[in-house]
DRENDO-1510 file (C-alpha; in Angstrom, 1 decimal, always signed):
<recs>
REC; n; res; u; v; w
REC; 1; UNK; +117.4; +89.6; +95.7 .
REC; 2; UNK; +118.3; +86.4; +93.9 .
REC; 3; UNK; +117.7; +88.7; +90.4 .
REC; 4; UNK; +120.2; +91.2; +91.6 .
REC; 5; UNK; +122.8; +88.6; +92.5 .
REC; 6; UNK; +122.0; +86.9; +89.1 .
REC; 7; UNK; +122.4; +89.8; +87.2 .
REC; 8; UNK; +125.7; +91.0; +89.1 .
REC; 9; UNK; +126.8; +87.5; +88.2 .
REC; 10; UNK; +125.9; +88.1; +84.7 .
REC; 11; UNK; +127.5; +91.4; +84.6 .
REC; 12; UNK; +130.9; +90.6; +85.8 .
REC; 13; UNK; +131.0; +87.6; +83.7 .
REC; 14; UNK; +130.7; +89.5; +80.7 .
REC; 15; UNK; +133.3; +92.0; +82.0 .
REC; 16; UNK; +135.7; +89.2; +82.7 .
REC; 17; UNK; +136.1; +87.8; +79.2 .
REC; 18; UNK; +139.6; +89.5; +78.4 .
REC; 19; UNK; +142.1; +87.0; +77.1 .
REC; 20; UNK; +145.4; +87.7; +75.1 .
REC; 21; UNK; +147.6; +89.7; +77.3 .
REC; 22; UNK; +151.2; +88.8; +77.7 .
REC; 23; UNK; +151.5; +88.6; +81.7 .
REC; 24; UNK; +148.9; +87.8; +84.1 .
REC; 25; UNK; +149.0; +91.3; +85.9 .
REC; 26; UNK; +148.3; +93.3; +82.6 .
REC; 27; UNK; +145.2; +91.0; +81.8 .
REC; 28; UNK; +143.9; +91.7; +85.3 .
REC; 29; UNK; +144.5; +95.5; +84.9 .
REC; 30; UNK; +142.8; +95.7; +81.6 .
REC; 31; UNK; +139.8; +94.0; +83.1 .
REC; 32; UNK; +139.6; +96.1; +86.0 .
REC; 33; UNK; +140.3; +98.9; +84.2 .
REC; 34; UNK; +137.1; +98.4; +82.3 .
REC; 35; UNK; +135.1; +98.7; +85.5 .
REC; 36; UNK; +136.9; +101.8; +86.3 .
REC; 37; UNK; +135.8; +103.5; +83.0 .
REC; 38; UNK; +132.3; +102.3; +83.2 .
REC; 39; UNK; +129.5; +104.7; +81.7 .
REC; 40; UNK; +125.9; +104.2; +81.1 .
REC; 41; UNK; +126.5; +103.0; +77.1 .
REC; 42; UNK; +129.0; +100.5; +78.4 .
REC; 43; UNK; +126.6; +99.1; +80.9 .
REC; 44; UNK; +123.7; +98.8; +78.8 .
REC; 45; UNK; +125.9; +97.0; +76.3 .
REC; 46; UNK; +127.3; +94.3; +78.7 .
REC; 47; UNK; +123.5; +94.1; +80.1 .
REC; 48; UNK; +121.8; +93.6; +77.0 .
REC; 49; UNK; +118.7; +91.5; +76.5 .
REC; 50; UNK; +120.5; +89.2; +74.0 .
REC; 51; UNK; +123.1; +88.6; +76.6 .
REC; 52; UNK; +120.7; +87.8; +79.2 .
REC; 53; UNK; +118.9; +85.6; +76.6 .
REC; 54; UNK; +121.9; +83.7; +76.3 .
REC; 55; UNK; +122.3; +83.1; +79.8 .
REC; 56; UNK; +118.7; +81.6; +80.1 .
REC; 57; UNK; +117.8; +84.4; +82.4 .
REC; 58; UNK; +113.8; +85.6; +82.8 .
REC; 59; UNK; +112.0; +89.2; +83.5 .
REC; 60; UNK; +114.8; +90.8; +81.0 .
REC; 61; UNK; +113.8; +94.5; +81.8 .
REC; 62; UNK; +116.9; +96.4; +81.4 .
REC; 63; UNK; +115.8; +99.9; +82.0 .
REC; 64; UNK; +117.6; +103.2; +83.1 .
REC; 65; UNK; +117.2; +102.6; +86.8 .
REC; 66; UNK; +119.2; +99.3; +86.4 .
REC; 67; UNK; +122.3; +100.7; +84.5 .
REC; 68; UNK; +122.3; +103.8; +87.0 .
REC; 69; UNK; +122.2; +101.2; +89.9 .
REC; 70; UNK; +125.2; +99.4; +88.5 .
REC; 71; UNK; +127.1; +102.8; +87.8 .
REC; 72; UNK; +126.4; +104.0; +91.0 .
REC; 73; UNK; +128.0; +100.8; +92.7 .
REC; 74; UNK; +131.1; +101.1; +90.8 .
REC; 75; UNK; +131.5; +105.0; +90.6 .
REC; 76; UNK; +134.2; +104.9; +93.2 .
REC; 77; UNK; +135.7; +101.7; +92.4 .
REC; 78; UNK; +139.4; +101.5; +92.3 .
REC; 79; UNK; +142.4; +98.8; +92.7 .
REC; 80; UNK; +145.7; +98.1; +93.2 .
REC; 81; UNK; +147.7; +95.2; +92.3 .
REC; 82; UNK; +149.3; +93.3; +95.4 .
REC; 83; UNK; +151.4; +90.4; +94.1 .
REC; 84; UNK; +151.8; +88.3; +91.1 .
REC; 85; UNK; +152.7; +84.6; +91.2 .
REC; 86; UNK; +153.0; +82.4; +88.4 .
REC; 87; UNK; +154.5; +79.1; +87.6 .
REC; 88; UNK; +154.4; +77.3; +84.3 .
REC; 89; UNK; +150.8; +77.8; +82.8 .
REC; 90; UNK; +149.2; +79.1; +85.9 .
REC; 91; UNK; +149.0; +82.4; +87.8 .
REC; 92; UNK; +147.5; +84.0; +90.8 .
REC; 93; UNK; +146.9; +87.7; +90.8 .
REC; 94; UNK; +145.8; +89.4; +94.3 .
REC; 95; UNK; +144.5; +92.4; +94.1 .
REC; 96; UNK; +143.0; +95.3; +96.4 .
REC; 97; UNK; +139.6; +96.5; +95.7 .
REC; 98; UNK; +138.4; +99.7; +97.1 .
REC; 99; UNK; +134.7; +100.5; +96.9 .
REC; 100; UNK; +131.8; +101.2; +99.0 .
REC; 101; UNK; +130.7; +99.2; +102.1 .
REC; 102; UNK; +129.0; +96.2; +100.0 .
REC; 103; UNK; +127.7; +94.3; +103.6 .
REC; 104; UNK; +126.4; +97.9; +104.6 .
REC; 105; UNK; +124.6; +98.3; +101.3 .
REC; 106; UNK; +123.3; +95.0; +101.4 .
REC; 107; UNK; +121.9; +95.4; +104.8 .
REC; 108; UNK; +120.0; +98.4; +103.9 .
REC; 109; UNK; +118.8; +96.9; +100.6 .
REC; 110; UNK; +117.4; +93.7; +102.5 .
REC; 111; UNK; +115.6; +96.1; +105.0 .
REC; 112; UNK; +114.0; +98.1; +102.2 .
REC; 113; UNK; +112.8; +95.1; +100.3 .
REC; 114; UNK; +111.4; +93.8; +103.6 .
REC; 115; UNK; +109.3; +96.7; +103.9 .
REC; 116; UNK; +108.2; +96.7; +100.5 .
REC; 117; UNK; +107.1; +92.9; +100.5 .
REC; 118; UNK; +105.4; +94.1; +103.8 .
REC; 119; UNK; +103.4; +97.1; +102.6 .
REC; 120; UNK; +100.2; +95.8; +100.9 .
REC; 121; UNK; +99.9; +99.2; +99.1 .
REC; 122; UNK; +103.0; +98.5; +97.4 .
REC; 123; UNK; +103.1; +97.3; +93.5 .
REC; 124; UNK; +104.3; +93.7; +94.1 .
REC; 125; UNK; +106.5; +93.5; +90.8 .
REC; 126; UNK; +109.1; +90.8; +90.7 .
REC; 127; UNK; +111.2; +91.7; +87.9 .
REC; 128; UNK; +115.0; +92.5; +87.8 .
REC; 129; UNK; +114.3; +96.2; +87.2 .
REC; 130; UNK; +112.0; +96.8; +90.1 .
REC; 131; UNK; +114.8; +95.2; +92.4 .
REC; 132; UNK; +117.3; +97.0; +90.6 .
REC; 133; UNK; +115.1; +100.4; +91.3 .
REC; 134; UNK; +115.3; +99.7; +94.7 .
REC; 135; UNK; +119.4; +99.7; +94.7 .
REC; 136; UNK; +119.5; +102.7; +92.9 .
REC; 137; UNK; +117.3; +104.7; +94.9 .
REC; 138; UNK; +119.5; +103.5; +98.2 .
REC; 139; UNK; +122.8; +104.4; +96.5 .
REC; 140; UNK; +121.4; +107.9; +95.2 .
REC; 141; UNK; +120.0; +108.5; +99.2 .
REC; 142; UNK; +122.7; +106.8; +101.4 .
REC; 143; UNK; +126.6; +107.5; +101.5 .
REC; 144; UNK; +128.9; +104.4; +102.3 .
REC; 145; UNK; +132.2; +104.2; +103.8 .
REC; 146; UNK; +135.1; +102.8; +101.7 .
REC; 147; UNK; +136.0; +99.1; +102.2 .
REC; 148; UNK; +139.1; +97.2; +101.2 .
REC; 149; UNK; +138.9; +93.9; +100.3 .
REC; 150; UNK; +141.3; +91.4; +98.4 .
REC; 151; UNK; +140.5; +89.8; +95.0 .
REC; 152; UNK; +142.0; +86.7; +93.8 .
REC; 153; UNK; +142.5; +86.1; +90.2 .
REC; 154; UNK; +143.4; +82.5; +89.1 .
REC; 155; UNK; +144.8; +82.3; +85.4 .
REC; 156; UNK; +145.8; +79.5; +82.9 .
REC; 157; UNK; +147.9; +80.1; +79.8 .
REC; 158; UNK; +146.2; +78.5; +76.8 .
REC; 159; UNK; +147.6; +78.7; +73.3 .
REC; 160; UNK; +150.3; +81.2; +74.6 .
REC; 161; UNK; +147.7; +83.5; +76.0 .
REC; 162; UNK; +146.5; +84.0; +79.3 .
REC; 163; UNK; +142.7; +83.5; +80.7 .
REC; 164; UNK; +141.1; +84.6; +83.7 .
REC; 165; UNK; +139.2; +81.8; +85.6 .
REC; 166; UNK; +136.0; +83.3; +86.0 .
REC; 167; UNK; +134.6; +81.8; +89.6 .
REC; 168; UNK; +131.5; +83.0; +91.6 .
REC; 169; UNK; +133.8; +83.4; +94.5 .
REC; 170; UNK; +136.2; +86.1; +92.1 .
REC; 171; UNK; +132.6; +87.8; +91.0 .
REC; 172; UNK; +131.8; +88.2; +94.8 .
REC; 173; UNK; +135.4; +89.4; +95.7 .
REC; 174; UNK; +135.1; +92.2; +92.8 .
REC; 175; UNK; +132.1; +93.7; +94.2 .
REC; 176; UNK; +133.4; +93.5; +98.2 .
REC; 177; UNK; +131.2; +90.7; +99.2 .
REC; 178; UNK; +127.9; +92.1; +98.0 .
REC; 179; UNK; +126.5; +88.7; +96.8 .
REC; 180; UNK; +127.7; +86.6; +99.6 .
REC; 181; UNK; +126.4; +89.2; +102.2 .
REC; 182; UNK; +122.7; +89.1; +100.4 .
REC; 183; UNK; +122.9; +85.2; +100.4 .
REC; 184; UNK; +123.4; +85.6; +104.6 .
REC; 185; UNK; +120.1; +84.6; +106.3 .
REC; 186; UNK; +121.1; +86.4; +109.4 .
REC; 187; UNK; +121.9; +89.7; +107.7 .
REC; 188; UNK; +118.8; +91.3; +109.2 .
REC; 189; UNK; +117.9; +90.3; +113.2 .
REC; 190; UNK; +114.3; +89.4; +113.7 .
REC; 191; UNK; +113.7; +92.7; +115.6 .
REC; 192; UNK; +114.8; +94.6; +112.2 .
REC; 193; UNK; +112.3; +92.4; +110.3 .
REC; 194; UNK; +109.7; +93.1; +112.9 .
REC; 195; UNK; +110.6; +97.2; +112.7 .
REC; 196; UNK; +110.2; +96.8; +109.0 .
REC; 197; UNK; +107.0; +94.9; +108.9 .
REC; 198; UNK; +105.3; +97.0; +111.8 .
REC; 199; UNK; +106.8; +100.4; +110.5 .
REC; 200; UNK; +104.7; +100.3; +107.2 .
REC; 201; UNK; +101.9; +100.9; +109.3 .
REC; 202; UNK; +102.8; +104.1; +111.2 .
REC; 203; UNK; +102.0; +106.5; +107.7 .
REC; 204; UNK; +98.8; +104.4; +107.0 .
REC; 205; UNK; +96.0; +107.0; +106.0 .
REC; 206; UNK; +92.4; +106.2; +106.9 .
REC; 207; UNK; +91.5; +105.0; +103.6 .
REC; 208; UNK; +94.6; +102.2; +104.0 .
REC; 209; UNK; +93.2; +101.3; +106.7 .
REC; 210; UNK; +89.6; +100.3; +105.5 .
REC; 211; UNK; +91.4; +98.8; +102.6 .
REC; 212; UNK; +93.7; +96.5; +104.7 .
REC; 213; UNK; +90.9; +95.8; +107.3 .
REC; 214; UNK; +88.3; +95.2; +105.0 .
REC; 215; UNK; +86.0; +97.6; +106.4 .
REC; 216; UNK; +82.1; +97.8; +105.1 .
REC; 217; UNK; +79.9; +98.6; +107.9 .
REC; 218; UNK; +82.2; +97.0; +110.5 .
REC; 219; UNK; +79.4; +97.6; +113.4 .
REC; 220; UNK; +76.4; +96.2; +111.4 .
REC; 221; UNK; +74.4; +99.4; +111.4 .
REC; 222; UNK; +72.4; +99.1; +108.2 .
REC; 223; UNK; +72.5; +102.8; +107.7 .
REC; 224; UNK; +73.4; +104.6; +104.6 .
REC; 225; UNK; +75.8; +106.4; +106.8 .
REC; 226; UNK; +77.7; +103.5; +107.6 .
REC; 227; UNK; +80.9; +104.3; +105.2 .
REC; 228; UNK; +81.3; +107.6; +107.1 .
REC; 229; UNK; +81.4; +105.7; +110.5 .
REC; 230; UNK; +83.9; +103.5; +109.1 .
REC; 231; UNK; +86.1; +106.5; +107.6 .
REC; 232; UNK; +85.8; +107.7; +111.4 .
REC; 233; UNK; +86.9; +104.5; +112.9 .
REC; 234; UNK; +90.0; +104.4; +110.5 .
REC; 235; UNK; +90.7; +107.9; +111.2 .
REC; 236; UNK; +91.1; +107.0; +114.8 .
REC; 237; UNK; +93.1; +104.0; +114.2 .
REC; 238; UNK; +95.2; +105.9; +111.9 .
REC; 239; UNK; +95.9; +108.6; +114.4 .
REC; 240; UNK; +96.4; +106.2; +117.4 .
REC; 241; UNK; +98.7; +103.5; +116.0 .
REC; 242; UNK; +102.0; +103.1; +117.7 .
REC; 243; UNK; +104.1; +100.0; +118.2 .
REC; 244; UNK; +106.9; +98.6; +120.3 .
REC; 245; UNK; +108.7; +95.3; +119.7 .
REC; 246; UNK; +109.5; +93.9; +123.2 .
REC; 247; UNK; +110.6; +90.8; +124.8 .
REC; 248; UNK; +112.5; +89.2; +121.7 .
REC; 249; UNK; +114.2; +85.8; +122.3 .
REC; 250; UNK; +116.4; +83.9; +119.8 .
REC; 251; UNK; +117.0; +80.1; +120.0 .
REC; 252; UNK; +118.8; +79.3; +116.8 .
REC; 253; UNK; +116.4; +79.3; +113.8 .
REC; 254; UNK; +113.7; +80.5; +115.7 .
REC; 255; UNK; +112.9; +83.4; +117.5 .
REC; 256; UNK; +109.5; +85.1; +119.5 .
REC; 257; UNK; +108.5; +88.7; +120.4 .
REC; 258; UNK; +105.7; +90.8; +121.1 .
REC; 259; UNK; +104.3; +94.0; +119.7 .
REC; 260; UNK; +103.2; +96.2; +122.0 .
REC; 261; UNK; +100.2; +98.1; +120.1 .
REC; 262; UNK; +98.7; +101.4; +120.9 .
REC; 263; UNK; +95.3; +101.9; +119.6 .
REC; 264; UNK; +91.5; +103.5; +120.1 .
REC; 265; UNK; +89.7; +102.1; +123.2 .
REC; 266; UNK; +86.9; +101.0; +121.8 .
REC; 267; UNK; +85.5; +100.4; +125.2 .
REC; 268; UNK; +85.6; +104.1; +125.9 .
REC; 269; UNK; +83.8; +104.9; +122.4 .
REC; 270; UNK; +81.1; +102.6; +122.7 .
REC; 271; UNK; +80.4; +104.1; +126.3 .
REC; 272; UNK; +80.0; +107.6; +124.8 .
REC; 273; UNK; +77.8; +105.9; +122.3 .
REC; 274; UNK; +75.6; +104.4; +124.8 .
REC; 275; UNK; +75.1; +107.6; +126.4 .
REC; 276; UNK; +74.0; +109.5; +123.1 .
REC; 277; UNK; +71.9; +106.9; +122.3 .
REC; 278; UNK; +69.9; +106.8; +125.8 .
REC; 279; UNK; +69.5; +110.7; +125.5 .
REC; 280; UNK; +68.1; +110.1; +122.4 .
REC; 281; UNK; +65.7; +107.4; +123.5 .
REC; 282; UNK; +64.2; +109.9; +125.9 .
REC; 283; UNK; +63.2; +112.3; +123.4 .
REC; 284; UNK; +59.5; +112.1; +121.6 .
REC; 285; UNK; +61.7; +112.5; +118.1 .
REC; 286; UNK; +62.9; +108.7; +118.8 .
REC; 287; UNK; +59.1; +107.7; +119.2 .
REC; 288; UNK; +58.1; +109.1; +115.8 .
REC; 289; UNK; +61.5; +108.0; +113.9 .
REC; 290; UNK; +61.2; +105.2; +111.4 .
REC; 291; UNK; +63.6; +102.2; +111.2 .
REC; 292; UNK; +66.1; +103.8; +108.9 .
REC; 293; UNK; +65.8; +107.2; +110.6 .
REC; 294; UNK; +66.9; +105.6; +113.9 .
REC; 295; UNK; +69.3; +103.7; +112.4 .
REC; 296; UNK; +70.8; +106.9; +110.6 .
REC; 297; UNK; +70.6; +108.5; +114.1 .
REC; 298; UNK; +72.6; +105.7; +115.6 .
REC; 299; UNK; +75.4; +106.1; +112.8 .
REC; 300; UNK; +75.4; +109.5; +113.5 .
REC; 301; UNK; +76.1; +109.1; +117.4 .
REC; 302; UNK; +78.0; +106.4; +116.8 .
REC; 303; UNK; +80.2; +108.7; +114.3 .
REC; 304; UNK; +80.5; +111.7; +117.1 .
REC; 305; UNK; +81.3; +109.3; +119.5 .
REC; 306; UNK; +84.5; +107.9; +117.6 .
REC; 307; UNK; +85.4; +111.7; +116.4 .
REC; 308; UNK; +85.5; +113.1; +119.9 .
REC; 309; UNK; +86.9; +110.3; +121.9 .
REC; 310; UNK; +90.8; +110.3; +122.3 .
REC; 311; UNK; +91.3; +107.1; +124.8 .
REC; 312; UNK; +93.7; +104.8; +123.7 .
REC; 313; UNK; +94.7; +101.0; +124.9 .
REC; 314; UNK; +97.9; +99.3; +124.6 .
REC; 315; UNK; +97.9; +95.6; +123.9 .
REC; 316; UNK; +100.5; +93.1; +123.0 .
REC; 317; UNK; +100.4; +90.7; +120.0 .
REC; 318; UNK; +103.0; +87.7; +119.7 .
REC; 319; UNK; +105.4; +87.8; +117.1 .
REC; 320; UNK; +107.2; +84.6; +115.9 .
REC; 321; UNK; +110.2; +84.3; +113.6 .
REC; 322; UNK; +111.9; +81.3; +111.5 .
REC; 323; UNK; +114.9; +81.4; +109.8 .
REC; 324; UNK; +114.2; +79.5; +106.3 .
REC; 325; UNK; +117.8; +79.4; +105.4 .
REC; 326; UNK; +117.6; +82.7; +103.4 .
REC; 327; UNK; +116.1; +85.2; +105.8 .
REC; 328; UNK; +114.1; +85.5; +109.0 .
REC; 329; UNK; +110.2; +85.1; +108.2 .
REC; 330; UNK; +107.9; +86.9; +110.8 .
REC; 331; UNK; +104.3; +85.7; +111.7 .
REC; 332; UNK; +101.8; +88.1; +113.8 .
REC; 333; UNK; +99.2; +87.0; +115.9 .
REC; 334; UNK; +95.6; +86.5; +114.6 .
REC; 335; UNK; +94.5; +88.8; +117.1 .
REC; 336; UNK; +96.4; +91.9; +115.7 .
REC; 337; UNK; +93.1; +93.0; +113.6 .
REC; 338; UNK; +91.2; +93.0; +116.8 .
REC; 339; UNK; +93.7; +94.7; +118.6 .
REC; 340; UNK; +93.8; +97.6; +116.0 .
REC; 341; UNK; +90.0; +97.6; +116.4 .
REC; 342; UNK; +90.5; +98.8; +120.1 .
REC; 343; UNK; +89.5; +95.5; +121.5 .
REC; 344; UNK; +85.8; +95.8; +119.7 .
REC; 345; UNK; +85.1; +92.3; +120.2 .
REC; 346; UNK; +85.4; +92.8; +124.4 .
REC; 347; UNK; +83.8; +96.2; +124.2 .
REC; 348; UNK; +80.7; +95.1; +122.1 .
REC; 349; UNK; +80.3; +92.3; +124.6 .
REC; 350; UNK; +80.5; +94.7; +127.3 .
REC; 351; UNK; +78.2; +96.9; +125.4 .
REC; 352; UNK; +75.6; +94.0; +125.0 .
REC; 353; UNK; +75.9; +93.4; +128.5 .
REC; 354; UNK; +74.7; +96.5; +129.8 .
REC; 355; UNK; +71.8; +97.0; +127.5 .
</recs>
């Protein structure tokens, strides 16, 4: 989010460079009219490679997404001059800014960026244009109420001309407080951070789960069919996974909660698997089978047990949060993977105890 704040600061600094008007109000109106008349070419001229280099910014990819995001943000921008006061070589012009609700936009932007950061499938690019692509998509898919805020223009007269004193607070006021909202470490709640993070897993495919859990012959079967077993396990995890955030407690900069996770019941799966193994052991086929044939047969039985079982379990995983002064950071208990696997460690212990 720092890059978005930087480019907004830069963009407004480039806009607010006018001088030479005979009155403070005329100068302010002239500058704000530039914002009202923005088109993509104008934006691209303002947010140019040379301008960014001169301001010593990095990641200077100014693509169509960036310019469209800026255009969408200001597309309904309007203003009214409320008052003008001047004395000697100083003046203040107070303007009512009418634009979209910037705090609501900042909230949605932070929520989207939290989801992206939590998703291991997402491309973790960290460039200006990648951030503004998210902003553009939010502005295209959401409608925001109109908000009214005030902007305070302080001007001084130099060599007979009025000049706007461009400050960070003025830039923030022109964008309706968007910049300060993005800097608010409490803009999102711990529950919203937890939801945005755990929501990522709700649309995981079996292949996503295999990658996330680094599955490779999870049950150590040693069969050529082990990949198929892993695929069936991942499919069951994908079909069962649900969560609910509970017991949230906030204490200043720290918070705790629980995530109630629904996953497959591995104990039930292994019971069915054991039954299939015992039935097979009573056949003459099992006596003639080689070690590799027995491994393949066992893998097939385990795959069947996974495919046929629909039992689930509900277990809780602790969540801890700390506000680092920029946002809430969430940590999830180490047992998360064990819970996703249906309590496999306990189930395997019970399975071996019954051998």
